[in-house]
MARLOLUM-63153 format. One record per atom (N, C-alpha, C): residue number from 1; residue in one letter; atom name; x, y, z. Coordinates in Angstrom, 2 decimals, padded with zeros to 5 digits. Last residue first. Layout:
<roke NUM; tordo A; dofi CA; X X; Y Y; Z Z>
...
end
This chain:
<roke 86; tordo A; dofi N; X -001.47; Y 018.62; Z 009.27>
<roke 86; tordo A; dofi CA; X -000.90; Y 019.82; Z 008.64>
<roke 86; tordo A; dofi C; X -001.17; Y 021.63; Z 008.92>
<roke 85; tordo A; dofi N; X -000.21; Y 016.72; Z 011.99>
<roke 85; tordo A; dofi CA; X -001.42; Y 017.55; Z 011.55>
<roke 85; tordo A; dofi C; X -000.63; Y 018.91; Z 010.83>
<roke 84; tordo P; dofi N; X 001.34; Y 013.49; Z 010.47>
<roke 84; tordo P; dofi CA; X 001.57; Y 014.83; Z 011.25>
<roke 84; tordo P; dofi C; X 000.41; Y 015.87; Z 010.77>
<roke 83; tordo R; dofi N; X 000.05; Y 010.53; Z 010.61>
<roke 83; tordo R; dofi CA; X 000.55; Y 011.47; Z 009.94>
<roke 83; tordo R; dofi C; X 000.32; Y 012.91; Z 011.00>
<roke 82; tordo S; dofi N; X -000.75; Y 008.48; Z 012.68>
<roke 82; tordo S; dofi CA; X 000.65; Y 008.06; Z 012.34>
<roke 82; tordo S; dofi C; X 000.50; Y 009.15; Z 010.85>
<roke 81; tordo P; dofi N; X -003.48; Y 009.09; Z 013.44>
<roke 81; tordo P; dofi CA; X -001.91; Y 009.31; Z 014.64>
<roke 81; tordo P; dofi C; X -000.86; Y 009.29; Z 013.93>
<roke 80; tordo H; dofi N; X -005.56; Y 011.21; Z 011.65>
<roke 80; tordo H; dofi CA; X -004.84; Y 010.01; Z 011.69>
<roke 80; tordo H; dofi C; X -003.57; Y 010.14; Z 012.94>
<roke 79; tordo Q; dofi N; X -006.53; Y 013.87; Z 011.28>
<roke 79; tordo Q; dofi CA; X -007.25; Y 013.23; Z 012.75>
<roke 79; tordo Q; dofi C; X -006.59; Y 011.90; Z 013.02>
<roke 78; tordo A; dofi N; X -006.21; Y 014.58; Z 009.08>
<roke 78; tordo A; dofi CA; X -005.52; Y 015.22; Z 010.18>
<roke 78; tordo A; dofi C; X -005.67; Y 014.55; Z 011.53>
<roke 77; tordo P; dofi N; X -007.12; Y 012.46; Z 007.43>
<roke 77; tordo P; dofi CA; X -006.02; Y 012.33; Z 007.80>
<roke 77; tordo P; dofi C; X -005.38; Y 013.43; Z 008.32>
<roke 76; tordo T; dofi N; X -010.37; Y 011.18; Z 009.17>
<roke 76; tordo T; dofi CA; X -009.64; Y 012.36; Z 008.33>
<roke 76; tordo T; dofi C; X -008.30; Y 012.43; Z 008.17>
<roke 75; tordo A; dofi N; X -011.79; Y 008.10; Z 010.14>
<roke 75; tordo A; dofi CA; X -010.68; Y 009.26; Z 010.22>
<roke 75; tordo A; dofi C; X -010.60; Y 010.24; Z 009.02>
<roke 74; tordo T; dofi N; X -013.50; Y 006.20; Z 010.05>
<roke 74; tordo T; dofi CA; X -014.27; Y 007.27; Z 009.24>
<roke 74; tordo T; dofi C; X -012.95; Y 008.45; Z 009.40>
<roke 73; tordo S; dofi N; X -012.95; Y 002.48; Z 010.08>
<roke 73; tordo S; dofi CA; X -012.83; Y 003.91; Z 010.81>
<roke 73; tordo S; dofi C; X -013.02; Y 005.04; Z 009.71>
<roke 72; tordo T; dofi N; X -015.32; Y -000.11; Z 010.86>
<roke 72; tordo T; dofi CA; X -014.66; Y 000.60; Z 009.89>
<roke 72; tordo T; dofi C; X -014.31; Y 002.05; Z 010.31>
<roke 71; tordo A; dofi N; X -017.07; Y -001.49; Z 012.94>
<roke 71; tordo A; dofi CA; X -015.66; Y -001.29; Z 012.75>
<roke 71; tordo A; dofi C; X -014.60; Y -000.51; Z 011.93>
<roke 70; tordo A; dofi N; X -019.48; Y -001.84; Z 011.44>
<roke 70; tordo A; dofi CA; X -019.35; Y -000.51; Z 012.65>
<roke 70; tordo A; dofi C; X -018.00; Y -000.84; Z 012.88>
<roke 69; tordo A; dofi N; X -018.88; Y -004.12; Z 009.85>
<roke 69; tordo A; dofi CA; X -019.57; Y -002.69; Z 009.31>
<roke 69; tordo A; dofi C; X -019.12; Y -001.61; Z 010.04>
<roke 68; tordo P; dofi N; X -018.13; Y -006.12; Z 011.86>
<roke 68; tordo P; dofi CA; X -017.01; Y -005.49; Z 010.90>
<roke 68; tordo P; dofi C; X -017.82; Y -004.20; Z 010.11>
<roke 67; tordo G; dofi N; X -019.81; Y -004.84; Z 014.82>
<roke 67; tordo G; dofi CA; X -019.44; Y -005.95; Z 013.56>
<roke 67; tordo G; dofi C; X -018.48; Y -005.18; Z 012.98>
<roke 66; tordo P; dofi N; X -019.26; Y -004.14; Z 018.57>
<roke 66; tordo P; dofi CA; X -019.53; Y -004.08; Z 017.05>
<roke 66; tordo P; dofi C; X -018.98; Y -004.68; Z 015.89>
<roke 65; tordo I; dofi N; X -020.46; Y -005.75; Z 021.20>
<roke 65; tordo I; dofi CA; X -019.47; Y -005.92; Z 020.63>
<roke 65; tordo I; dofi C; X -019.59; Y -005.43; Z 018.72>
<roke 64; tordo S; dofi N; X -022.84; Y -003.56; Z 022.86>
<roke 64; tordo S; dofi CA; X -022.45; Y -005.05; Z 022.44>
<roke 64; tordo S; dofi C; X -021.22; Y -004.41; Z 021.51>
<roke 63; tordo G; dofi N; X -023.91; Y -001.25; Z 024.31>
<roke 63; tordo G; dofi CA; X -022.80; Y -001.83; Z 025.02>
<roke 63; tordo G; dofi C; X -022.71; Y -002.91; Z 023.87>
<roke 62; tordo A; dofi N; X -027.28; Y -001.76; Z 023.16>
<roke 62; tordo A; dofi CA; X -026.23; Y -000.74; Z 023.58>
<roke 62; tordo A; dofi C; X -025.02; Y -001.69; Z 024.50>
<roke 61; tordo P; dofi N; X -027.74; Y -004.79; Z 020.86>
<roke 61; tordo P; dofi CA; X -028.33; Y -003.85; Z 021.68>
<roke 61; tordo P; dofi C; X -027.03; Y -002.73; Z 022.59>
<roke 60; tordo P; dofi N; X -028.58; Y -004.24; Z 017.39>
<roke 60; tordo P; dofi CA; X -027.41; Y -004.63; Z 018.50>
<roke 60; tordo P; dofi C; X -028.04; Y -004.04; Z 019.86>
<roke 59; tordo A; dofi N; X -031.59; Y -004.39; Z 015.62>
<roke 59; tordo A; dofi CA; X -030.31; Y -003.30; Z 016.03>
<roke 59; tordo A; dofi C; X -029.77; Y -004.36; Z 017.70>
<roke 58; tordo T; dofi N; X -033.87; Y -006.12; Z 015.25>
<roke 58; tordo T; dofi CA; X -032.52; Y -006.62; Z 014.82>
<roke 58; tordo T; dofi C; X -031.32; Y -005.96; Z 015.18>
<roke 57; tordo P; dofi N; X -036.47; Y -006.57; Z 017.66>
<roke 57; tordo P; dofi CA; X -035.83; Y -005.85; Z 016.68>
<roke 57; tordo P; dofi C; X -034.17; Y -006.08; Z 016.49>
<roke 56; tordo A; dofi N; X -038.35; Y -009.51; Z 017.67>
<roke 56; tordo A; dofi CA; X -037.32; Y -008.45; Z 018.17>
<roke 56; tordo A; dofi C; X -036.92; Y -008.00; Z 017.03>
<roke 55; tordo Q; dofi N; X -040.10; Y -011.48; Z 016.77>
<roke 55; tordo Q; dofi CA; X -040.25; Y -010.21; Z 016.12>
<roke 55; tordo Q; dofi C; X -039.58; Y -008.92; Z 016.68>
<roke 54; tordo A; dofi N; X -039.39; Y -013.17; Z 018.56>
<roke 54; tordo A; dofi CA; X -039.22; Y -014.18; Z 017.26>
<roke 54; tordo A; dofi C; X -039.28; Y -012.26; Z 016.40>
<roke 53; tordo E; dofi N; X -040.69; Y -012.85; Z 020.91>
<roke 53; tordo E; dofi CA; X -039.29; Y -012.92; Z 020.78>
<roke 53; tordo E; dofi C; X -039.03; Y -012.92; Z 019.60>
<roke 52; tordo M; dofi N; X -043.36; Y -012.83; Z 020.22>
<roke 52; tordo M; dofi CA; X -042.79; Y -011.09; Z 020.49>
<roke 52; tordo M; dofi C; X -041.19; Y -011.66; Z 020.47>
<roke 51; tordo S; dofi N; X -044.28; Y -015.46; Z 019.81>
<roke 51; tordo S; dofi CA; X -044.04; Y -014.75; Z 018.84>
<roke 51; tordo S; dofi C; X -043.33; Y -013.06; Z 018.84>
<roke 50; tordo A; dofi N; X -044.01; Y -015.91; Z 022.69>
<roke 50; tordo A; dofi CA; X -043.11; Y -016.65; Z 021.95>
<roke 50; tordo A; dofi C; X -042.86; Y -015.99; Z 020.33>
<roke 49; tordo D; dofi N; X -046.13; Y -014.86; Z 023.33>
<roke 49; tordo D; dofi CA; X -045.17; Y -014.63; Z 024.09>
<roke 49; tordo D; dofi C; X -044.08; Y -015.03; Z 023.25>
<roke 48; tordo P; dofi N; X -048.41; Y -016.06; Z 022.19>
<roke 48; tordo P; dofi CA; X -047.93; Y -014.45; Z 021.86>
<roke 48; tordo P; dofi C; X -046.77; Y -013.90; Z 022.22>
<roke 47; tordo E; dofi N; X -048.35; Y -018.67; Z 023.22>
<roke 47; tordo E; dofi CA; X -048.35; Y -018.40; Z 021.87>
<roke 47; tordo E; dofi C; X -047.80; Y -016.74; Z 021.65>
<roke 46; tordo E; dofi N; X -049.39; Y -018.63; Z 025.90>
<roke 46; tordo E; dofi CA; X -047.88; Y -018.97; Z 025.90>
<roke 46; tordo E; dofi C; X -047.63; Y -018.33; Z 024.25>
<roke 45; tordo E; dofi N; X -051.92; Y -018.52; Z 025.73>
<roke 45; tordo E; dofi CA; X -051.20; Y -017.34; Z 026.46>
<roke 45; tordo E; dofi C; X -049.81; Y -017.54; Z 026.39>
<roke 44; tordo K; dofi N; X -052.80; Y -021.09; Z 024.77>
<roke 44; tordo K; dofi CA; X -052.87; Y -019.66; Z 024.10>
<roke 44; tordo K; dofi C; X -052.02; Y -018.94; Z 024.60>
<roke 43; tordo M; dofi N; X -051.93; Y -023.06; Z 027.37>
<roke 43; tordo M; dofi CA; X -051.32; Y -022.71; Z 025.94>
<roke 43; tordo M; dofi C; X -051.41; Y -021.57; Z 024.85>
<roke 42; tordo N; dofi N; X -053.74; Y -021.66; Z 028.93>
<roke 42; tordo N; dofi CA; X -052.44; Y -021.51; Z 029.23>
<roke 42; tordo N; dofi C; X -051.46; Y -021.82; Z 027.90>
<roke 41; tordo A; dofi N; X -055.77; Y -022.62; Z 027.88>
<roke 41; tordo A; dofi CA; X -055.96; Y -021.33; Z 027.90>
<roke 41; tordo A; dofi C; X -054.34; Y -021.02; Z 028.29>
<roke 40; tordo K; dofi N; X -055.60; Y -025.72; Z 028.02>
<roke 40; tordo K; dofi CA; X -055.71; Y -025.11; Z 026.31>
<roke 40; tordo K; dofi C; X -055.69; Y -023.43; Z 026.63>
<roke 39; tordo F; dofi N; X -055.57; Y -025.95; Z 030.92>
<roke 39; tordo F; dofi CA; X -054.01; Y -025.91; Z 030.16>
<roke 39; tordo F; dofi C; X -054.34; Y -025.32; Z 028.76>
<roke 38; tordo S; dofi N; X -058.18; Y -025.42; Z 031.57>
<roke 38; tordo S; dofi CA; X -056.88; Y -024.55; Z 031.84>
<roke 38; tordo S; dofi C; X -056.00; Y -024.55; Z 031.11>
<roke 37; tordo K; dofi N; X -059.52; Y -027.33; Z 030.04>
<roke 37; tordo K; dofi CA; X -059.69; Y -025.59; Z 029.33>
<roke 37; tordo K; dofi C; X -058.90; Y -025.25; Z 030.08>
<roke 36; tordo I; dofi N; X -058.51; Y -029.49; Z 031.62>
<roke 36; tordo I; dofi CA; X -058.13; Y -029.40; Z 030.01>
<roke 36; tordo I; dofi C; X -058.43; Y -027.96; Z 029.84>
<roke 35; tordo G; dofi N; X -059.68; Y -028.57; Z 034.22>
<roke 35; tordo G; dofi CA; X -058.04; Y -028.83; Z 033.57>
<roke 35; tordo G; dofi C; X -057.78; Y -029.18; Z 032.39>
<roke 34; tordo K; dofi N; X -062.08; Y -029.30; Z 033.40>
<roke 34; tordo K; dofi CA; X -061.61; Y -027.50; Z 034.10>
<roke 34; tordo K; dofi C; X -060.20; Y -027.75; Z 034.03>
<roke 33; tordo A; dofi N; X -062.75; Y -031.54; Z 033.14>
<roke 33; tordo A; dofi CA; X -062.92; Y -030.47; Z 031.81>
<roke 33; tordo A; dofi C; X -062.30; Y -029.22; Z 032.36>
<roke 32; tordo L; dofi N; X -061.41; Y -032.59; Z 035.73>
<roke 32; tordo L; dofi CA; X -061.11; Y -033.24; Z 034.19>
<roke 32; tordo L; dofi C; X -061.48; Y -032.09; Z 033.27>
<roke 31; tordo D; dofi N; X -063.88; Y -032.23; Z 037.04>
<roke 31; tordo D; dofi CA; X -062.72; Y -031.54; Z 037.20>
<roke 31; tordo D; dofi C; X -061.96; Y -032.01; Z 036.21>
<roke 30; tordo G; dofi N; X -066.24; Y -033.56; Z 035.82>
<roke 30; tordo G; dofi CA; X -066.14; Y -031.70; Z 035.86>
<roke 30; tordo G; dofi C; X -064.40; Y -031.20; Z 036.15>
<roke 29; tordo M; dofi N; X -065.30; Y -035.64; Z 036.32>
<roke 29; tordo M; dofi CA; X -065.44; Y -035.67; Z 034.86>
<roke 29; tordo M; dofi C; X -065.50; Y -034.03; Z 034.79>
<roke 28; tordo L; dofi N; X -065.59; Y -036.06; Z 039.42>
<roke 28; tordo L; dofi CA; X -063.97; Y -035.90; Z 038.41>
<roke 28; tordo L; dofi C; X -064.34; Y -035.71; Z 037.12>
<roke 27; tordo G; dofi N; X -068.08; Y -035.33; Z 039.43>
<roke 27; tordo G; dofi CA; X -067.52; Y -034.33; Z 039.76>
<roke 27; tordo G; dofi C; X -065.88; Y -034.85; Z 039.44>
<roke 26; tordo S; dofi N; X -069.21; Y -037.65; Z 038.45>
<roke 26; tordo S; dofi CA; X -069.73; Y -036.81; Z 037.49>
<roke 26; tordo S; dofi C; X -068.67; Y -035.63; Z 038.18>
<roke 25; tordo I; dofi N; X -068.27; Y -039.19; Z 040.38>
<roke 25; tordo I; dofi CA; X -067.75; Y -039.82; Z 038.76>
<roke 25; tordo I; dofi C; X -067.76; Y -038.39; Z 038.12>
<roke 24; tordo K; dofi N; X -069.84; Y -038.68; Z 042.50>
<roke 24; tordo K; dofi CA; X -068.32; Y -038.59; Z 042.57>
<roke 24; tordo K; dofi C; X -067.75; Y -038.54; Z 041.19>
<roke 23; tordo G; dofi N; X -072.00; Y -039.07; Z 041.88>
<roke 23; tordo G; dofi CA; X -071.80; Y -037.74; Z 042.15>
<roke 23; tordo G; dofi C; X -070.32; Y -037.72; Z 042.12>
<roke 22; tordo S; dofi N; X -072.68; Y -042.17; Z 041.71>
<roke 22; tordo S; dofi CA; X -072.40; Y -041.30; Z 040.40>
<roke 22; tordo S; dofi C; X -072.30; Y -039.96; Z 040.81>
<roke 21; tordo G; dofi N; X -070.20; Y -044.18; Z 043.30>
<roke 21; tordo G; dofi CA; X -071.22; Y -043.24; Z 043.45>
<roke 21; tordo G; dofi C; X -071.03; Y -042.44; Z 041.62>
<roke 20; tordo F; dofi N; X -067.84; Y -045.95; Z 043.28>
<roke 20; tordo F; dofi CA; X -067.86; Y -044.71; Z 043.62>
<roke 20; tordo F; dofi C; X -068.96; Y -043.59; Z 043.67>
<roke 19; tordo L; dofi N; X -069.34; Y -048.82; Z 043.58>
<roke 19; tordo L; dofi CA; X -068.17; Y -048.27; Z 044.51>
<roke 19; tordo L; dofi C; X -067.78; Y -046.67; Z 044.37>
<roke 18; tordo L; dofi N; X -071.49; Y -048.64; Z 042.10>
<roke 18; tordo L; dofi CA; X -071.53; Y -049.05; Z 043.28>
<roke 18; tordo L; dofi C; X -070.25; Y -048.40; Z 044.19>
<roke 17; tordo L; dofi N; X -069.66; Y -047.60; Z 039.19>
<roke 17; tordo L; dofi CA; X -071.30; Y -047.11; Z 039.95>
<roke 17; tordo L; dofi C; X -071.49; Y -047.32; Z 041.65>
<roke 16; tordo V; dofi N; X -068.46; Y -049.76; Z 039.32>
<roke 16; tordo V; dofi CA; X -067.71; Y -048.77; Z 039.14>
<roke 16; tordo V; dofi C; X -068.48; Y -047.95; Z 040.12>
<roke 15; tordo V; dofi N; X -070.48; Y -051.98; Z 038.77>
<roke 15; tordo V; dofi CA; X -069.81; Y -052.42; Z 040.08>
<roke 15; tordo V; dofi C; X -068.89; Y -050.51; Z 040.07>
<roke 14; tordo L; dofi N; X -071.51; Y -051.27; Z 036.68>
<roke 14; tordo L; dofi CA; X -072.46; Y -051.49; Z 037.83>
<roke 14; tordo L; dofi C; X -071.54; Y -051.11; Z 039.00>
<roke 13; tordo L; dofi N; X -069.14; Y -051.21; Z 034.86>
<roke 13; tordo L; dofi CA; X -070.29; Y -050.22; Z 034.78>
<roke 13; tordo L; dofi C; X -070.98; Y -050.04; Z 036.22>
<roke 12; tordo V; dofi N; X -069.17; Y -054.15; Z 034.87>
<roke 12; tordo V; dofi CA; X -068.13; Y -053.36; Z 034.83>
<roke 12; tordo V; dofi C; X -068.41; Y -051.92; Z 035.40>
<roke 11; tordo V; dofi N; X -071.37; Y -055.09; Z 033.63>
<roke 11; tordo V; dofi CA; X -071.23; Y -055.75; Z 035.07>
<roke 11; tordo V; dofi C; X -070.32; Y -054.79; Z 035.56>
<roke 10; tordo L; dofi N; X -071.39; Y -053.98; Z 031.26>
<roke 10; tordo L; dofi CA; X -072.31; Y -053.68; Z 031.82>
<roke 10; tordo L; dofi C; X -072.13; Y -053.78; Z 033.34>
<roke 9; tordo W; dofi N; X -069.22; Y -055.63; Z 030.16>
<roke 9; tordo W; dofi CA; X -068.93; Y -054.04; Z 030.31>
<roke 9; tordo W; dofi C; X -069.92; Y -053.47; Z 031.32>
<roke 8; tordo H; dofi N; X -070.42; Y -057.92; Z 030.04>
<roke 8; tordo H; dofi CA; X -069.05; Y -058.11; Z 030.69>
<roke 8; tordo H; dofi C; X -069.01; Y -056.25; Z 031.14>
<roke 7; tordo W; dofi N; X -072.40; Y -057.54; Z 028.06>
<roke 7; tordo W; dofi CA; X -072.93; Y -057.81; Z 029.65>
<roke 7; tordo W; dofi C; X -071.80; Y -057.59; Z 030.30>
<roke 6; tordo I; dofi N; X -071.07; Y -057.35; Z 025.87>
<roke 6; tordo I; dofi CA; X -071.70; Y -056.18; Z 026.45>
<roke 6; tordo I; dofi C; X -072.17; Y -056.29; Z 027.96>
<roke 5; tordo S; dofi N; X -068.04; Y -058.92; Z 025.82>
<roke 5; tordo S; dofi CA; X -069.33; Y -058.82; Z 025.66>
<roke 5; tordo S; dofi C; X -070.03; Y -057.95; Z 026.19>
<roke 4; tordo F; dofi N; X -064.79; Y -058.46; Z 025.54>
<roke 4; tordo F; dofi CA; X -065.98; Y -058.25; Z 026.08>
<roke 4; tordo F; dofi C; X -067.01; Y -058.09; Z 025.73>
<roke 3; tordo S; dofi N; X -062.39; Y -060.48; Z 023.50>
<roke 3; tordo S; dofi CA; X -062.99; Y -059.23; Z 023.63>
<roke 3; tordo S; dofi C; X -064.02; Y -059.98; Z 024.30>
<roke 2; tordo G; dofi N; X -061.03; Y -062.80; Z 023.07>
<roke 2; tordo G; dofi CA; X -060.15; Y -061.71; Z 023.00>
<roke 2; tordo G; dofi C; X -060.64; Y -060.34; Z 023.41>
<roke 1; tordo M; dofi N; X -062.69; Y -064.71; Z 023.00>
<roke 1; tordo M; dofi CA; X -062.16; Y -064.75; Z 024.15>
<roke 1; tordo M; dofi C; X -061.24; Y -063.34; Z 024.25>
end
């Protein structure tokens, strides 16, 4: 009762072939195969873009806020505003 016999599957296959015809079924399978190939090709194109973002240079972009290392002053005593020029 839980599974179908081979005769059940043959009758189902015959009904499907009569309803849709063999040409329409093969056309549907061809369209499905084209869709799968297109999907795989698009997935392969996406991977290099993602790896390019991961390999971006580590230098900060121009105009960005400097970090602690860039904020240190290298002024000489003559240039320092709290001391008079010598």
